[in-house]
N, C-alpha and C positions, 0 to 999 in steps of 0.2 A: 200547704198550711194544714194543720190538724183541726179538722172540723167534724162535728157530729151532725148528721142529717136525721132529723126526727120526722118520721112519716106519720101522718094523721090517719084518720079512719080510712083504711084501704077499700072498704066496701062502699064508700060514698063517692060522689062525683067531684069532690073537692080536690083540686090538683095541687094545692099549695103544700109546702113542707116548711119545716123550721130548720134553720142552719145555725149552729152554735160553735163558736171557736173554743177549742179545748185548751185553755191556758194552763190547766194543771199539768198537761203533758209537757209543755215547754218548761214549766218550773221544775219538773222532775229531771228533764235533760240538763238544765242549768246546775242542779244539785250534783248529778252524776259527773259533770265536767270539772268539778272542783278537784284540784290535786289532793291526794291523800296525805302526802308527807312533804315536809320541807325542813331543811336544816336551819334556815333563817327564821328567827322568832317573829320578825316583822311580817314575813310572808305567811307564816302559820296563823298569825292574828287575822290577816286579810282574808285568808281562806276560811277561817272559822266564822268570821262575820258574814261572808257570802253564804255559807251553809245555813246559818241561822236565818238570814233574810229570805233566801229562796225557799228554805224549808217551811217557814211560817206562811209564805205565800201559797205554797203547794198544799199544805194541810188545810188552810182556810178555804181554798178553792174546792177541794174534794169534800170537805165538811158541808159547805154550802150546797154543792151539787147533790150530795146524798140526801141532805135535809129536804131539798126540793122534790126529789124522787119519792121520798117517804110521803110527803104531803099530797103530791099529785096522785100517787097510787092509793093513798088512804081515802081520797074522795071517791074512788071507784070501788072501794070495799076490798081491794086486793091485800092491803096491809091493815092489820087491826090496830086500834087505839091511836090512830093518826089524825086526831080531830083538831089539831092546832093549825091555825091558818098561817101561811107564810109571812104576811106582813108583821105578825107578832114575833115569829121565829127569827126573822131577818134582823130585828133589833137586838136580839140576844147576843151575849158575848160568845166568842167561838167555843170556849170551854163548855158553855151551856148547850150549844148546838151539838157538840160531841156527846154530851151526856144524854141528850135526846135520842141520838142515833143508837148509842149503846143500849139504852133501856128499851128502845123499840125492838131491837133484835135480840133482846134477852140474853146478853152476854154475861159471862160469869163475873162475880163480884171482884175477884182479884184482878182480872184483866181490866175491868172498868176503872178501878182505882189506879192501876199502873198507867194506863193510857191517859187518864185525866191529869195525873201529876206530871207526866212527861210533856204533854201539850201545854199545860199551865206554865211549866218551867221555861219551855222554849219561847212562848209568847211574852213572858215576863222579861226575858233577856232581850228579845227583839224590840220590845217597847223601850227598854232602857237604852238601847243603841239608837233608836229613832228619836227619842226625846232626851238625849244625853245632857245631863246637868250635873255631872259629878263634880264635886268641889275639889280643888287642888289638894293633894296630900301634903301635909306639913310634916317634915321629918327633921330630926335632930342630926346635924352633921358633926362628925368628929372634928374637934378643934385642931387646927393645923398648928403644930409647934413651929416656932420661929427657927429658921435654919439660915445658915450663912448663904449668901448669894441667891436667895429665893425672893423674887420681887412680889409686890402686892398683886400684880396682874396674874402671876403664876399661882398665887394662893387662891384667887377667885376662880380661875379655870379648874383648879383641883377640886374645889367645892362643887362647881357645876358638874364635873364628871362624876362625882360621888352621888349627886342628886339624880343623875340620869339612870342610876342603877335601881332607883325606886320604881316599882311596878304599880300603876293604877289598878284598882280593884276590878274595873271592867275588863281589863286585859286578862287577869287571872280567871275571871268568870268565863270568858270566851275560850281560853286555852285549857280549861279544866277537863274538857272532853275533846278527844281528837275528832278531826273531820270525819274520819272513817267510821268511828263509833256513833257520832251524832247523825250522820247520813243514814246508817243502818237502822237506827232507832226511828227516824222520821219516815223512811220508806216503808218500814214494817207497819207503822200505824196507818199510813196512807193507803197501803195495799189492802189492809183489812177493811178500811172504810169503803174503798172502791168496790170490794167484792162482797161486802156484808149483805147487801140487798139481794144479790143473786143467790147467796147461800140461804137466805131466808126463803126465797121462792122454792128452792130444792126441798127444804124440810116441809113446806106446805103441800107439796105434791105427793109426798110419801104417805 
Protein backbone atom coordinates (compact mmCIF):
# COMPACT_ATOMS: atom_id res chain seq x y z
CA UNK A 1 0.00 0.00 0.00
CA UNK A 2 1.17 3.52 -0.80
CA UNK A 3 1.28 5.37 2.51
CA UNK A 4 2.83 8.55 3.82
CA UNK A 5 4.31 8.38 7.30
CA UNK A 6 4.33 11.83 8.88
CA UNK A 7 6.81 12.15 11.71
CA UNK A 8 5.96 14.63 14.44
CA UNK A 9 8.43 16.59 16.51
CA UNK A 10 11.50 14.34 16.56
CA UNK A 11 12.94 16.19 19.56
CA UNK A 12 9.99 15.36 21.79
CA UNK A 13 9.21 12.12 23.60
CA UNK A 14 6.03 11.66 21.59
CA UNK A 15 6.36 8.31 19.82
CA UNK A 16 3.22 8.64 17.71
CA UNK A 17 3.26 9.20 13.95
CA UNK A 18 0.57 9.88 11.38
CA UNK A 19 -0.06 7.45 8.53
CA UNK A 20 -1.90 8.60 5.43
CA UNK A 21 -2.98 6.56 2.41
CA UNK A 22 -1.74 8.16 -0.81
CA UNK A 23 -4.82 7.74 -2.98
CA UNK A 24 -3.49 10.21 -5.55
CA UNK A 25 -0.74 7.72 -6.42
CA UNK A 26 -3.35 5.04 -7.14
CA UNK A 27 -5.40 7.43 -9.25
CA UNK A 28 -2.27 8.26 -11.25
CA UNK A 29 -1.67 4.54 -11.84
CA UNK A 30 -5.25 4.10 -13.00
CA UNK A 31 -4.81 6.97 -15.48
CA UNK A 32 -1.57 5.54 -16.87
CA UNK A 33 -3.16 2.10 -17.28
CA UNK A 34 -5.81 3.36 -19.71
CA UNK A 35 -5.02 2.27 -23.29
CA UNK A 36 -4.00 5.09 -25.60
CA UNK A 37 -5.66 4.01 -28.78
CA UNK A 38 -8.46 1.80 -29.98
CA UNK A 39 -9.97 1.35 -33.42
CA UNK A 40 -13.39 0.76 -31.91
CA UNK A 41 -15.34 3.95 -31.18
CA UNK A 42 -17.15 2.36 -28.24
CA UNK A 43 -13.84 1.41 -26.61
CA UNK A 44 -12.41 4.89 -27.19
CA UNK A 45 -15.45 6.37 -25.46
CA UNK A 46 -15.03 4.02 -22.46
CA UNK A 47 -11.33 4.84 -22.19
CA UNK A 48 -12.08 8.55 -22.53
CA UNK A 49 -14.63 8.42 -19.71
CA UNK A 50 -12.16 6.49 -17.51
CA UNK A 51 -9.48 9.13 -18.13
CA UNK A 52 -11.86 11.95 -17.21
CA UNK A 53 -13.10 10.24 -14.02
CA UNK A 54 -9.70 9.12 -12.70
CA UNK A 55 -8.11 12.38 -13.84
CA UNK A 56 -10.63 14.42 -11.85
CA UNK A 57 -10.08 12.20 -8.79
CA UNK A 58 -6.31 12.60 -9.11
CA UNK A 59 -6.35 16.38 -9.48
CA UNK A 60 -8.82 16.83 -6.65
CA UNK A 61 -6.64 14.68 -4.38
CA UNK A 62 -3.40 16.55 -5.10
CA UNK A 63 -5.13 19.94 -4.89
CA UNK A 64 -6.59 19.09 -1.47
CA UNK A 65 -3.28 17.68 -0.24
CA UNK A 66 -1.29 20.73 -1.37
CA UNK A 67 -3.89 23.11 0.07
CA UNK A 68 -3.49 21.36 3.42
CA UNK A 69 0.30 21.65 3.26
CA UNK A 70 0.08 25.36 2.52
CA UNK A 71 -2.18 25.95 5.50
CA UNK A 72 -0.21 23.72 7.87
CA UNK A 73 3.10 25.36 6.95
CA UNK A 74 1.48 28.78 6.90
CA UNK A 75 0.59 28.51 10.58
CA UNK A 76 4.29 27.91 11.29
CA UNK A 77 5.33 30.98 9.30
CA UNK A 78 7.08 28.90 6.63
CA UNK A 79 4.76 30.02 3.83
CA UNK A 80 3.66 33.63 3.65
CA UNK A 81 0.05 34.79 3.21
CA UNK A 82 -1.50 31.44 4.19
CA UNK A 83 -3.90 32.74 6.79
CA UNK A 84 -7.02 30.98 5.51
CA UNK A 85 -8.15 28.12 7.71
CA UNK A 86 -8.74 24.68 6.20
CA UNK A 87 -12.45 24.37 7.18
CA UNK A 88 -13.15 27.34 4.93
CA UNK A 89 -10.87 26.19 2.13
CA UNK A 90 -12.34 22.67 2.26
CA UNK A 91 -15.77 24.01 1.31
CA UNK A 92 -14.42 25.83 -1.72
CA UNK A 93 -14.75 24.46 -5.22
CA UNK A 94 -11.74 22.58 -6.59
CA UNK A 95 -11.03 25.34 -9.11
CA UNK A 96 -10.94 27.88 -6.25
CA UNK A 97 -8.50 25.73 -4.30
CA UNK A 98 -6.29 25.50 -7.38
CA UNK A 99 -6.38 29.30 -7.69
CA UNK A 100 -5.38 29.51 -4.01
CA UNK A 101 -2.38 27.25 -4.67
CA UNK A 102 -1.28 29.09 -7.79
CA UNK A 103 -1.53 32.53 -6.18
CA UNK A 104 0.32 31.32 -3.07
CA UNK A 105 3.25 30.18 -5.16
CA UNK A 106 3.13 33.33 -7.32
CA UNK A 107 2.89 31.52 -10.63
CA UNK A 108 2.76 33.52 -13.83
CA UNK A 109 -0.54 34.85 -15.13
CA UNK A 110 -0.55 32.82 -18.37
CA UNK A 111 0.01 29.53 -16.57
CA UNK A 112 -2.61 30.37 -13.96
CA UNK A 113 -5.23 30.98 -16.64
CA UNK A 114 -4.27 27.90 -18.63
CA UNK A 115 -4.37 25.55 -15.63
CA UNK A 116 -7.59 27.10 -14.36
CA UNK A 117 -9.37 26.63 -17.70
CA UNK A 118 -8.08 23.07 -18.15
CA UNK A 119 -9.20 22.00 -14.67
CA UNK A 120 -12.52 23.78 -15.04
CA UNK A 121 -13.17 22.05 -18.37
CA UNK A 122 -12.24 18.62 -16.97
CA UNK A 123 -14.47 18.94 -13.92
CA UNK A 124 -17.35 20.29 -15.96
CA UNK A 125 -17.19 17.22 -18.19
CA UNK A 126 -16.78 14.90 -15.19
CA UNK A 127 -19.87 16.43 -13.57
CA UNK A 128 -21.81 16.11 -16.80
CA UNK A 129 -20.98 12.40 -16.88
CA UNK A 130 -21.76 11.91 -13.18
CA UNK A 131 -25.12 13.70 -13.37
CA UNK A 132 -26.00 12.70 -16.89
CA UNK A 133 -29.35 14.20 -17.87
CA UNK A 134 -28.89 14.81 -21.54
CA UNK A 135 -32.17 14.85 -23.43
CA UNK A 136 -32.58 12.50 -26.40
CA UNK A 137 -31.52 14.01 -29.70
CA UNK A 138 -34.44 14.48 -32.04
CA UNK A 139 -33.38 14.02 -35.64
CA UNK A 140 -35.15 14.19 -38.93
CA UNK A 141 -34.77 10.93 -40.78
CA UNK A 142 -34.87 10.68 -44.52
CA UNK A 143 -38.24 9.56 -45.73
CA UNK A 144 -38.04 6.06 -47.12
CA UNK A 145 -39.54 5.83 -50.55
CA UNK A 146 -41.85 2.96 -51.22
CA UNK A 147 -40.16 0.12 -53.02
CA UNK A 148 -41.45 -3.12 -54.26
CA UNK A 149 -41.04 -6.06 -51.89
CA UNK A 150 -40.03 -3.81 -48.92
CA UNK A 151 -42.09 -4.65 -45.87
CA UNK A 152 -43.15 -2.19 -43.18
CA UNK A 153 -40.88 -4.05 -40.76
CA UNK A 154 -37.89 -3.52 -43.04
CA UNK A 155 -38.73 0.17 -43.30
CA UNK A 156 -38.75 0.48 -39.50
CA UNK A 157 -35.39 -1.30 -39.17
CA UNK A 158 -33.95 0.97 -41.84
CA UNK A 159 -35.03 4.07 -39.90
CA UNK A 160 -33.64 2.65 -36.64
CA UNK A 161 -30.29 1.98 -38.32
CA UNK A 162 -30.23 5.57 -39.58
CA UNK A 163 -30.97 6.85 -36.06
CA UNK A 164 -28.06 4.83 -34.66
CA UNK A 165 -25.68 6.95 -36.71
CA UNK A 166 -26.58 10.02 -34.64
CA UNK A 167 -23.96 10.80 -31.98
CA UNK A 168 -25.08 12.30 -28.62
CA UNK A 169 -23.18 15.46 -27.71
CA UNK A 170 -21.63 13.87 -24.59
CA UNK A 171 -19.85 11.33 -26.82
CA UNK A 172 -18.42 14.08 -29.00
CA UNK A 173 -17.28 15.95 -25.86
CA UNK A 174 -15.43 12.90 -24.52
CA UNK A 175 -13.86 11.99 -27.85
CA UNK A 176 -12.90 15.57 -28.74
CA UNK A 177 -9.57 15.01 -26.95
CA UNK A 178 -7.62 11.76 -27.19
CA UNK A 179 -6.83 9.76 -24.08
CA UNK A 180 -3.14 10.35 -24.73
CA UNK A 181 -3.49 14.14 -24.91
CA UNK A 182 -5.94 14.41 -22.00
CA UNK A 183 -3.73 12.21 -19.78
CA UNK A 184 -0.67 14.31 -20.65
CA UNK A 185 -2.56 17.49 -19.73
CA UNK A 186 -3.84 16.07 -16.42
CA UNK A 187 -0.48 14.67 -15.32
CA UNK A 188 1.32 17.90 -16.21
CA UNK A 189 -1.00 19.92 -13.98
CA UNK A 190 -0.85 17.31 -11.20
CA UNK A 191 2.95 17.16 -11.29
CA UNK A 192 3.22 20.94 -10.97
CA UNK A 193 0.80 20.97 -8.01
CA UNK A 194 2.69 18.16 -6.26
CA UNK A 195 6.08 19.83 -6.73
CA UNK A 196 5.11 23.50 -6.35
CA UNK A 197 5.48 23.60 -2.59
CA UNK A 198 9.01 22.15 -2.77
CA UNK A 199 9.98 24.61 -5.51
CA UNK A 200 8.71 27.37 -3.23
CA UNK A 201 11.01 26.18 -0.44
CA UNK A 202 13.99 26.23 -2.83
CA UNK A 203 13.43 29.87 -3.75
CA UNK A 204 13.05 30.80 -0.06
CA UNK A 205 16.44 29.29 0.76
CA UNK A 206 18.25 31.22 -1.95
